[in-house]
C-alpha positions as CSV (number, residue, x, y, z in Angstrom):
1,X,0.0,0.0,0.0
2,X,2.7,4.7,-0.8
3,X,0.8,6.9,1.3
4,X,-0.9,4.7,-0.8
5,X,-1.0,1.0,-0.6
6,X,0.3,-0.8,-3.5
7,X,0.9,-4.2,-4.8
8,X,2.9,-6.1,-2.4
9,X,3.2,-3.5,0.1
10,X,1.0,-1.8,2.5
11,X,1.6,1.6,3.8
12,X,0.8,5.1,3.7
13,X,1.0,5.5,0.2
14,X,-1.1,7.0,-2.4
15,X,-2.0,4.2,-4.4
16,X,-1.3,0.7,-3.7
17,X,-1.6,-1.9,-1.1
18,X,-0.9,-5.5,-1.1
19,X,-0.9,-8.1,1.5
20,X,2.8,-7.8,1.7
21,X,3.9,-4.6,0.5
22,X,2.9,-1.3,0.3
23,X,1.1,1.5,0.6
24,X,2.2,4.8,-0.4
25,X,2.7,6.9,2.6
26,X,0.5,9.8,1.8
27,X,-0.1,12.2,4.5
28,X,0.8,10.9,7.9
29,X,3.5,12.6,9.8
30,X,5.8,9.7,9.3
31,X,5.3,10.0,5.6
32,X,4.1,6.4,5.1
33,X,2.7,5.7,1.7
34,X,0.3,3.1,-0.2
35,X,1.0,5.0,-3.8
36,X,-1.8,2.5,-1.0
37,X,0.6,-0.4,-0.9
38,X,0.3,1.9,4.0
39,X,4.3,2.2,4.3
40,X,8.4,-1.7,8.5
41,X,10.1,-4.1,10.7
42,X,12.3,-5.1,13.4
43,X,12.5,-8.7,12.7
44,X,11.3,-11.8,11.0
45,X,10.4,-12.3,7.4
46,X,7.5,-14.1,5.8
47,X,8.0,-17.9,5.8
48,X,10.7,-18.4,3.2
49,X,11.1,-22.1,2.9
50,X,9.3,-24.8,4.7
51,X,8.7,-23.7,8.3
52,X,6.6,-25.9,10.5
53,X,3.1,-24.8,10.9
54,X,3.2,-21.3,12.2
55,X,7.0,-21.2,12.5
56,X,9.2,-18.3,11.3
57,X,12.8,-18.2,10.4
58,X,15.1,-16.2,12.7
59,X,15.7,-12.8,11.3
60,X,19.1,-12.2,9.8
61,X,19.5,-8.7,11.0
62,X,17.8,-6.2,13.3
63,X,17.8,-2.5,13.3
64,X,18.8,-0.8,16.6
65,X,16.0,-0.9,19.1
66,X,14.0,2.3,19.2
67,X,12.9,3.7,22.6
68,X,9.8,2.1,24.1
69,X,6.8,3.9,25.4
70,X,7.6,6.8,27.7
71,X,4.6,5.9,29.9
72,X,4.0,2.2,30.6
73,X,0.4,1.1,30.0
74,X,-1.4,0.7,33.3
75,X,-1.9,-2.8,34.6
76,X,-5.4,-4.1,35.3
77,X,-8.2,-6.3,34.2
78,X,-9.7,-5.8,30.7
79,X,-13.2,-4.6,30.8
80,X,-15.8,-4.1,28.0
81,X,-17.2,-0.8,26.8
82,X,-15.9,2.5,25.7
83,X,-14.9,4.1,22.4
84,X,-11.4,4.8,20.9
85,X,-10.9,7.6,18.4
86,X,-8.0,7.5,15.9
87,X,-7.0,10.9,14.5
88,X,-5.8,11.2,10.9
89,X,-5.6,14.0,8.4
90,X,-6.8,12.1,5.3
91,X,-10.0,10.4,4.8
92,X,-10.4,6.9,3.4
93,X,-11.2,6.4,-0.3
94,X,-12.8,3.0,-0.1
95,X,-13.8,0.4,2.5
96,X,-13.3,-2.7,0.3
97,X,-9.8,-4.3,0.9
98,X,-9.7,-5.5,-2.7
99,X,-9.6,-1.9,-4.1
100,X,-7.7,-0.2,-1.2
101,X,-4.5,1.5,-2.4
102,X,-3.9,4.1,0.4
103,X,-3.1,3.9,4.1
104,X,-6.1,5.7,5.6
105,X,-8.4,3.3,3.7
106,X,-6.3,0.3,4.8
107,X,-6.3,1.4,8.5
108,X,-10.2,1.4,8.5
109,X,-10.8,-1.5,6.2
110,X,-8.6,-3.9,8.2
111,X,-10.8,-3.3,11.2
112,X,-13.9,-4.4,9.1
113,X,-12.4,-7.3,7.3
114,X,-9.7,-9.7,8.6
115,X,-7.4,-12.4,7.2
116,X,-6.3,-16.0,7.7
117,X,-3.1,-15.0,9.5
118,X,-1.9,-12.1,11.6
119,X,1.5,-10.4,11.7
120,X,3.0,-9.4,15.0
121,X,3.4,-5.6,15.2
122,X,6.8,-5.6,16.9
123,X,8.5,-8.6,15.3
124,X,6.8,-9.2,12.0
125,X,6.3,-12.9,12.8
126,X,3.2,-14.7,11.4
127,X,0.6,-15.8,13.9
128,X,-2.9,-17.4,13.8
129,X,-6.0,-15.5,13.0
130,X,-9.0,-17.0,11.2
131,X,-6.7,-19.9,10.5
132,X,-5.2,-21.4,13.6
133,X,-2.8,-23.7,11.7
134,X,-1.0,-23.5,8.4
135,X,1.8,-25.1,6.5
136,X,4.1,-24.0,3.6
137,X,5.6,-26.7,1.6
138,X,9.3,-27.2,1.3
139,X,9.3,-26.5,-2.4
140,X,7.4,-23.2,-1.9
141,X,4.5,-24.4,-4.2
142,X,1.7,-25.2,-1.7
143,X,0.0,-23.5,1.2
144,X,-2.5,-25.2,3.5
145,X,-4.6,-23.3,6.0
146,X,-6.9,-24.8,8.7
147,X,-9.8,-22.6,9.7
148,X,-10.9,-22.2,13.3
149,X,-14.2,-23.8,14.3
150,X,-17.4,-21.9,14.1
151,X,-16.3,-18.8,12.2
152,X,-19.1,-16.4,11.4
153,X,-19.6,-13.1,9.6
154,X,-21.2,-10.2,11.5
155,X,-24.7,-11.2,10.3
156,X,-24.2,-14.7,11.8
157,X,-23.7,-16.5,8.5
158,X,-20.8,-19.0,8.3
159,X,-17.4,-17.8,7.2
160,X,-15.8,-20.5,5.1
161,X,-13.0,-21.3,2.7
162,X,-15.3,-20.4,-0.1
163,X,-15.2,-16.8,1.0
164,X,-11.4,-16.8,0.9
165,X,-11.5,-18.3,-2.6
166,X,-14.0,-15.7,-3.7
167,X,-11.8,-12.9,-2.3
168,X,-8.9,-14.1,-4.4
169,X,-11.2,-14.3,-7.5
170,X,-12.5,-10.8,-6.9
171,X,-8.9,-9.5,-6.6
172,X,-7.9,-11.2,-9.9
173,X,-10.9,-9.6,-11.7
174,X,-10.6,-6.1,-10.3
175,X,-9.3,-3.3,-12.6
176,X,-8.5,-1.0,-9.6
177,X,-6.6,-3.3,-7.4
178,X,-2.8,-3.3,-7.1
179,X,-2.8,-6.6,-5.1
180,X,-3.1,-8.8,-8.1
181,X,0.5,-9.8,-8.1
182,X,0.0,-11.3,-4.6
183,X,-2.3,-14.0,-5.9
184,X,-1.6,-14.4,-9.6
185,X,0.9,-17.1,-8.9
186,X,-1.9,-19.4,-7.9
187,X,-2.6,-22.2,-10.4
188,X,-5.4,-21.1,-12.7
189,X,-5.3,-17.5,-11.7
190,X,-4.2,-16.1,-15.1
191,X,-6.8,-18.2,-16.9
192,X,-9.5,-16.7,-14.6
193,X,-8.2,-13.2,-15.2
194,X,-8.5,-13.7,-18.9
195,X,-12.0,-15.2,-18.6
196,X,-10.9,-18.5,-20.2
197,X,-11.7,-20.3,-16.9
198,X,-14.7,-19.9,-14.6
199,X,-12.8,-21.0,-11.5
200,X,-9.4,-20.7,-9.9
201,X,-8.4,-24.3,-10.0
202,X,-5.4,-23.9,-7.6
203,X,-7.6,-23.3,-4.6
204,X,-9.4,-26.2,-3.0
205,X,-11.7,-26.1,-0.1
206,X,-12.5,-29.2,1.9
207,X,-14.4,-28.4,5.1
208,X,-12.2,-26.2,7.2
209,X,-9.1,-27.0,5.1
210,X,-7.9,-24.6,2.3
211,X,-5.2,-25.7,0.0
212,X,-3.5,-23.3,-2.4
213,X,-1.3,-24.6,-5.2
214,X,1.2,-22.3,-6.8
215,X,2.5,-22.3,-10.4
216,X,6.1,-21.8,-9.2
217,X,7.9,-21.5,-5.9
218,X,6.6,-18.3,-4.4
219,X,8.5,-17.3,-1.3
220,X,6.2,-14.4,-0.3
221,X,3.1,-16.6,-0.4
222,X,2.4,-17.0,3.3
223,X,2.0,-13.3,4.0
224,X,0.9,-12.1,0.6
225,X,-1.9,-14.7,0.3
226,X,-2.5,-15.5,3.9
227,X,-2.9,-11.8,4.8
228,X,-5.7,-11.0,2.3
229,X,-8.6,-9.5,4.1
230,X,-11.6,-11.8,3.4
231,X,-14.9,-10.3,2.0
232,X,-18.2,-12.1,2.0
233,X,-19.2,-13.9,-1.2
234,X,-22.8,-13.6,-0.1
235,X,-22.6,-9.8,-0.5
236,X,-20.2,-9.4,-3.5
237,X,-20.7,-12.6,-5.4
238,X,-23.3,-11.0,-7.6
239,X,-20.8,-8.7,-9.2
240,X,-18.6,-11.5,-10.8
241,X,-19.6,-13.6,-13.8
242,X,-17.5,-16.8,-14.2
243,X,-16.6,-16.5,-17.9
244,X,-16.9,-12.7,-18.2
245,X,-13.6,-11.1,-17.3
246,X,-15.1,-7.6,-17.6
247,X,-17.3,-8.1,-14.5
248,X,-15.9,-7.0,-11.2
249,X,-16.8,-5.4,-7.9
250,X,-15.0,-2.1,-8.5
251,X,-18.1,0.0,-8.5
252,X,-20.1,-1.9,-6.0
253,X,-22.0,0.4,-3.6
254,X,-21.1,-1.9,-0.7
255,X,-17.5,-0.8,-1.2
256,X,-18.4,2.4,0.7
257,X,-21.0,1.0,3.1
258,X,-20.1,-2.6,3.9
259,X,-23.2,-4.4,5.3
260,X,-21.3,-7.5,6.6
261,X,-17.9,-7.8,8.1
262,X,-15.4,-10.6,8.8
263,X,-13.3,-8.5,11.2
264,X,-13.6,-7.3,14.8
265,X,-15.8,-4.3,13.9
266,X,-18.8,-3.6,11.7
267,X,-19.5,-0.5,9.6
268,X,-21.9,2.1,11.2
269,X,-21.5,5.4,9.3
270,X,-19.2,7.4,7.1
271,X,-19.4,11.2,7.0
272,X,-16.9,12.1,4.3
273,X,-13.9,14.2,5.5
274,X,-15.1,14.1,9.0
275,X,-15.4,10.6,10.5
276,X,-16.0,6.9,10.0
277,X,-17.6,5.0,12.9
278,X,-17.3,1.2,13.4
279,X,-19.0,-0.8,16.1
280,X,-18.1,-4.1,17.7
281,X,-18.8,-7.3,15.8
282,X,-20.2,-9.6,18.4
283,X,-19.9,-12.6,16.1
284,X,-16.1,-12.2,15.7
285,X,-14.2,-15.2,17.1
286,X,-12.2,-12.8,19.4
287,X,-14.8,-10.4,20.5
288,X,-13.4,-6.9,21.0
289,X,-13.6,-5.1,24.4
290,X,-14.4,-1.6,23.0
291,X,-17.9,-0.7,21.7
292,X,-16.8,1.7,19.0
293,X,-13.8,2.5,16.9
294,X,-13.7,5.9,15.1
295,X,-11.5,7.2,12.3
296,X,-11.6,11.0,12.8
297,X,-10.3,13.4,10.1
298,X,-8.5,16.7,10.8
299,X,-7.5,19.4,8.3
300,X,-3.8,19.3,9.1
301,X,-1.2,17.9,11.4
302,X,-1.2,20.8,13.9
303,X,-4.9,20.5,14.4
304,X,-4.5,16.7,14.9
305,X,-1.7,17.2,17.4
306,X,-3.8,19.7,19.4
307,X,-6.7,17.2,19.5
308,X,-4.4,14.6,20.9
309,X,-3.2,16.9,23.6
310,X,-6.6,17.8,24.9
311,X,-8.0,14.2,24.6
312,X,-10.3,14.9,21.6
313,X,-8.7,11.9,20.0
314,X,-7.2,8.9,21.7
315,X,-4.5,8.0,19.2
316,X,-2.5,9.9,16.6
317,X,0.9,10.3,15.1
318,X,2.7,13.6,15.6
319,X,5.6,15.4,14.1
320,X,9.1,15.4,15.6
321,X,8.9,19.2,16.3
322,X,6.2,18.4,18.8
323,X,8.0,15.5,20.5
324,X,9.4,17.4,23.5
325,X,6.1,19.1,24.2
326,X,4.2,15.8,23.9
327,X,6.4,14.2,26.5
328,X,5.1,16.7,29.0
329,X,1.4,15.8,28.4
330,X,0.5,13.5,31.3
331,X,-2.5,12.0,29.6
332,X,-0.5,10.8,26.6
333,X,1.8,7.8,26.4
334,X,4.4,8.1,23.6
335,X,5.7,5.3,21.5
336,X,8.6,5.6,19.1
337,X,9.9,3.2,16.4
338,X,11.5,3.4,13.0
339,X,8.9,3.3,10.2
340,X,8.8,0.3,7.9
341,X,8.7,2.5,4.8
342,X,10.2,5.7,3.5
343,X,9.5,9.1,1.8
344,X,11.1,9.5,-1.6
345,X,11.3,11.6,-4.8
346,X,10.1,9.5,-7.7
347,X,11.6,10.4,-11.1
348,X,9.0,9.8,-13.8
349,X,10.7,7.8,-16.5
350,X,8.0,8.4,-19.1
351,X,7.4,12.1,-19.0
352,X,7.0,14.0,-22.3
353,X,9.6,16.8,-22.5
354,X,11.5,15.5,-19.4
355,X,13.2,12.6,-21.0
356,X,16.5,13.6,-19.3
357,X,15.1,11.9,-16.2
358,X,15.8,8.6,-18.0
359,X,19.5,9.5,-17.8
360,X,21.2,7.7,-14.9
361,X,23.9,10.4,-14.8
362,X,21.2,13.1,-14.2
363,X,19.6,11.0,-11.5
364,X,22.9,10.4,-9.8
365,X,23.7,14.1,-10.0
366,X,20.4,14.9,-8.4
367,X,21.3,12.4,-5.6
368,X,24.6,14.2,-4.9
369,X,23.0,17.6,-5.2
370,X,20.5,17.1,-2.3
371,X,21.5,17.1,1.3
372,X,19.2,14.5,2.7
373,X,21.3,14.3,5.9
374,X,20.5,17.9,6.5
375,X,16.8,17.3,6.0
376,X,16.8,14.5,8.6
377,X,18.7,16.7,11.0
378,X,16.8,20.0,10.5
379,X,13.4,19.0,9.2
380,X,12.9,15.7,11.0
381,X,14.8,16.9,14.1
382,X,17.0,13.8,13.8
383,X,14.0,11.5,14.0
384,X,14.8,9.4,11.0
385,X,17.5,8.0,8.8
386,X,18.6,8.7,5.2
387,X,17.7,6.0,2.7
388,X,19.8,5.1,-0.4
389,X,17.8,2.0,-1.6
390,X,14.5,0.4,-1.1
391,X,14.6,-2.0,1.9
392,X,14.3,-0.2,5.2
393,X,16.7,-0.8,8.1
394,X,13.9,-2.5,10.2
395,X,13.5,-5.3,7.7
396,X,15.2,-8.7,8.1
397,X,16.3,-8.3,4.5
398,X,18.2,-5.1,5.0
399,X,21.9,-5.1,4.1
400,X,23.6,-1.7,3.6
401,X,27.0,-3.2,2.6
402,X,28.2,-2.1,-0.9
403,X,25.7,0.8,-1.2
404,X,26.8,4.3,-2.2
405,X,25.5,6.8,0.5
406,X,25.6,9.7,-2.0
407,X,27.1,12.2,0.5
408,X,26.1,15.8,-0.4
409,X,28.6,17.0,-3.1
410,X,27.4,19.8,-5.4
411,X,30.7,19.8,-7.3
412,X,30.4,16.1,-8.1
413,X,26.8,16.8,-9.3
414,X,27.9,19.3,-11.8
415,X,30.9,17.1,-12.9
416,X,28.5,14.3,-13.7
417,X,26.2,16.6,-15.7
418,X,29.1,18.0,-17.7
419,X,30.5,14.5,-18.4
420,X,27.1,13.5,-19.7
421,X,27.1,16.4,-22.2
422,X,25.1,19.0,-20.4
423,X,26.1,22.6,-20.8
424,X,25.2,25.5,-18.4
425,X,23.4,28.4,-20.1
426,X,23.5,32.1,-19.4
427,X,20.6,31.6,-17.0
428,X,22.7,29.2,-14.9
429,X,20.6,26.1,-16.0
430,X,22.1,23.1,-17.6
431,X,20.7,21.9,-21.0
432,X,21.4,19.2,-23.6
433,X,19.9,18.8,-27.1
434,X,17.5,21.6,-26.4
435,X,16.1,20.2,-23.2
436,X,16.8,22.3,-20.1
437,X,17.1,20.6,-16.8
438,X,13.9,22.1,-15.4
439,X,10.9,20.2,-13.9
440,X,8.4,20.3,-11.1
441,X,8.2,18.2,-8.0
442,X,4.7,17.7,-6.6
443,X,3.6,16.5,-3.2
444,X,0.4,16.5,-1.0
445,X,-0.6,19.8,0.6
446,X,-0.8,19.9,4.3
447,X,2.2,17.6,4.9
448,X,4.7,20.1,6.3
449,X,7.6,17.7,6.1
450,X,7.0,16.9,2.5
451,X,6.3,20.5,1.6
452,X,9.6,21.5,3.3
453,X,11.4,18.7,1.5
454,X,10.5,19.9,-2.0
455,X,11.4,23.5,-1.1
456,X,14.8,22.4,0.1
457,X,15.2,20.3,-3.1
458,X,14.3,23.3,-5.3
459,X,16.8,25.6,-3.5
460,X,19.7,23.1,-3.5
461,X,19.1,21.9,-7.1
462,X,19.2,25.5,-8.3
463,X,22.8,25.6,-6.9
464,X,23.8,22.8,-9.2
465,X,22.2,24.3,-12.3
466,X,18.8,22.5,-12.2
467,X,15.6,24.5,-12.1
468,X,12.8,22.9,-9.9
469,X,9.3,24.2,-9.3
470,X,7.8,22.9,-6.1
471,X,4.0,22.2,-6.3
472,X,1.3,20.9,-4.0
473,X,-2.2,19.5,-4.3
474,X,-4.6,17.6,-2.2
475,X,-3.6,14.0,-1.2
476,X,-6.7,12.7,-3.1
477,X,-5.7,14.6,-6.2
478,X,-2.2,13.4,-6.0
479,X,-3.3,9.8,-5.7
480,X,-5.6,10.2,-8.6
481,X,-2.7,11.7,-10.6
482,X,-0.4,8.8,-9.8
483,X,-3.1,6.2,-10.5
484,X,-5.0,7.5,-13.4
485,X,-3.9,10.9,-14.9
486,X,-2.1,10.4,-18.2
487,X,1.0,12.0,-19.6
488,X,0.1,13.8,-22.8
489,X,2.9,12.2,-24.8
490,X,3.3,8.7,-23.3
491,X,-0.2,8.3,-21.8
492,X,-1.1,5.5,-24.1
493,X,1.8,3.5,-22.5
494,X,0.3,4.1,-19.1
495,X,2.6,7.0,-18.2
496,X,1.4,9.5,-15.7
497,X,1.0,13.3,-15.6
498,X,3.8,14.6,-13.4
499,X,7.5,15.2,-13.6
500,X,8.6,14.1,-10.1
501,X,6.7,13.5,-6.9
502,X,7.4,13.2,-3.2
503,X,5.3,10.6,-1.5
504,X,6.0,7.5,0.6
505,X,5.7,3.8,0.8
506,X,4.3,2.0,3.8
507,X,5.6,-1.5,3.6
508,X,5.0,-4.8,5.4
509,X,6.9,-7.7,6.9
510,X,7.3,-9.3,3.5
511,X,10.2,-7.6,1.7
512,X,9.1,-8.6,-1.8
513,X,9.9,-5.8,-4.3
514,X,7.9,-7.0,-7.2
515,X,4.9,-4.7,-7.1
516,X,7.0,-1.6,-6.8
517,X,10.0,-2.3,-9.0
518,X,9.3,-5.1,-11.5
519,X,8.8,-4.2,-15.1
520,X,5.5,-6.1,-15.1
521,X,4.1,-3.7,-12.5
522,X,4.2,-0.6,-14.7
523,X,0.6,-0.9,-15.9
524,X,-1.8,1.9,-14.9
525,X,-2.7,1.9,-11.2
526,X,0.1,-0.4,-10.4
527,X,2.9,0.5,-8.0
528,X,5.8,1.0,-10.5
529,X,4.0,4.1,-11.6
530,X,7.2,5.9,-12.5
531,X,7.6,3.2,-15.2
532,X,11.2,2.2,-14.4
533,X,12.2,-0.9,-16.2
534,X,15.4,-2.9,-15.8
535,X,15.8,-6.5,-16.9
536,X,18.7,-7.1,-14.4
537,X,16.5,-5.8,-11.6
538,X,13.6,-8.0,-12.8
539,X,15.9,-11.1,-12.6
540,X,17.1,-10.6,-9.0
541,X,13.5,-9.8,-7.9
542,X,12.3,-13.0,-9.5
543,X,15.1,-14.9,-7.8
544,X,14.0,-13.4,-4.4
545,X,10.6,-14.8,-5.0
546,X,11.6,-18.3,-6.1
547,X,14.7,-19.2,-4.1
548,X,13.2,-19.5,-0.7
549,X,16.0,-20.2,1.7
550,X,16.4,-17.0,3.7
551,X,20.1,-16.6,2.9
552,X,19.3,-16.8,-0.8
553,X,16.4,-14.4,-0.6
554,X,18.5,-11.9,1.4
555,X,21.3,-12.2,-1.2
556,X,18.9,-11.5,-4.1
557,X,17.3,-8.6,-2.3
558,X,20.7,-7.2,-1.6
559,X,21.5,-7.4,-5.3
560,X,18.2,-5.6,-6.1
561,X,19.0,-2.8,-3.7
562,X,22.5,-2.4,-5.2
563,X,21.0,-2.0,-8.7
564,X,18.5,0.6,-7.3
565,X,21.2,2.4,-5.4
566,X,23.3,2.7,-8.6
567,X,20.4,3.6,-10.9
568,X,18.6,6.0,-8.6
569,X,15.1,5.8,-10.1
570,X,14.1,7.4,-6.8
571,X,16.0,9.7,-4.6
572,X,15.2,7.3,-1.7
573,X,14.9,10.1,0.8
574,X,14.4,9.1,4.4
575,X,12.7,6.7,6.8
576,X,11.1,8.5,9.7
577,X,10.7,7.5,13.3
578,X,7.0,6.9,14.0
579,X,6.0,9.1,16.9
580,X,2.7,7.7,18.2
581,X,0.7,9.3,21.0
582,X,-1.9,7.2,22.8
583,X,-4.2,8.4,25.6
584,X,-3.3,6.7,28.9
585,X,-6.8,5.4,29.2
586,X,-6.2,3.0,26.3
587,X,-4.7,-0.2,27.7
588,X,-2.9,-3.2,26.2
589,X,-1.7,-1.5,23.0
590,X,1.7,-2.8,21.9
591,X,2.5,-0.9,18.7
592,X,5.4,-1.6,16.3
593,X,6.6,-1.0,12.8
594,X,4.5,-3.9,11.3
595,X,1.2,-2.4,12.2
596,X,-0.4,0.7,10.8
597,X,-0.8,3.4,13.4
598,X,0.0,0.9,16.1
599,X,-3.3,-0.8,15.4
600,X,-2.3,-4.5,15.7
601,X,-5.2,-6.5,17.1
602,X,-7.4,-3.6,18.5
603,X,-9.8,-6.3,19.6
604,X,-7.5,-6.8,22.6
605,X,-7.5,-3.2,23.7
606,X,-9.6,-1.9,26.5
607,X,-10.5,1.5,27.9
608,X,-9.6,2.2,31.5
């Protein structure tokens, strides 16, 4: 899920979200992103070879531990009742997990619908949920899930393996999803997408047992398939026609007012740009303690932070500039951990009139010409780290060895440009073949960190002979631009209408890069929206999905990061520390980088 959730990632992203990856981090203070697919982690990966049921490999590396809560949650006996309000400054766009591509939608939707497995917020380890047992075959080609006894939807109807299978089928047929690559490795999936088959033959349901057969070894399968939020076939089944690939649930009215839920809460009301209210699902297998969960929208971060201080909201992220002040608020407990995601500048590779962004020398010059360390120090108040490739330090797959850190060096920037044939004009701007190095960078209005970032970039790039115009628009408009708006010259190829953008990815425990970086993910609405294509990168990404021993996966992911570090299709920007404030009345919350807004298992929370 950028501030959007995308493909294999979840996160605060603008457009994409997948069970494993991302979300573009769109507007939260930590800059998580689903392009939805969100914004993770301090430890374990998805099952990578053949773990015993429920087992996880030991993580290869861990990031330094971030400080824990400044105020310990009070001890006591859980009690029913009460309401918890989460503050955000972006509204959801949909409440159907199949079509979610942004973090705010993901945060709400995963309260309404739930999955076969769960992921521990602090460690990233896989645990039971609707399925209490599972197995991943040694060859990485078969998954088996065993459902709990007596599962029900909120209306009391049985929740079965057929609903899981239907969710996969709905994902495969959707034109708006960016989670398709999570499930298209299932046997029969591609035939079902094309309409040449009326079923997905690789999913078998036998009572409480679900068996999933895969075309090839698919290392991310446990998280990317097991973590799909399950929707009811009884509600959405009418929108799919077996042999008609054009029929899907993308425009179903139930997407915005779900009548039946599989998760801990049910939908009550949605007042756009104000609030979404959910109530407890009494038929959920682990009945929540709280009566209501509310997603409350504020116009900007300062308003949200003020609401947290006075108790108008019970949970919200806040900016680093407010950290010292927030520590003095006795009614707020503060949690801090490094985000599983990052904020970046994406260089559009298919932009008419800006073809110079296809030149690696230009992209490297732009890397040397921007002082990201200074941004982390001055704009983030030190609450973050510079990124020079895709995999965040909290992931088990992170390996920084061999990566160029692109220390700020304006002289080297200009040297690279001159070596590539660019000549500085009388106006101080470099040009080549009639194309000046001038472009715009756009980000979402109201996110002060991102707005400051593009202003700093414009000032520093001017010093190396590159003219940049910083622009802002609403998060919703930016997500639509990234997902749908077409470039006038290359739009027929799926290219989008922007020069460069600042947004973020919110990622998940599964470090698969496919949905964001593979050449097959460049179609409209998919996560590789900058249209970067590299066959060498494709190869190592494919290796990371098919060679499932953890050491092999880590080596392939390292190679992918080295290519991205050299090629610089993004300036990879920074990963921020998540600063999460929670009212002291909220008990039993244990947040971490693998959960959006610290929201892992809110059914276990209670109000003091």
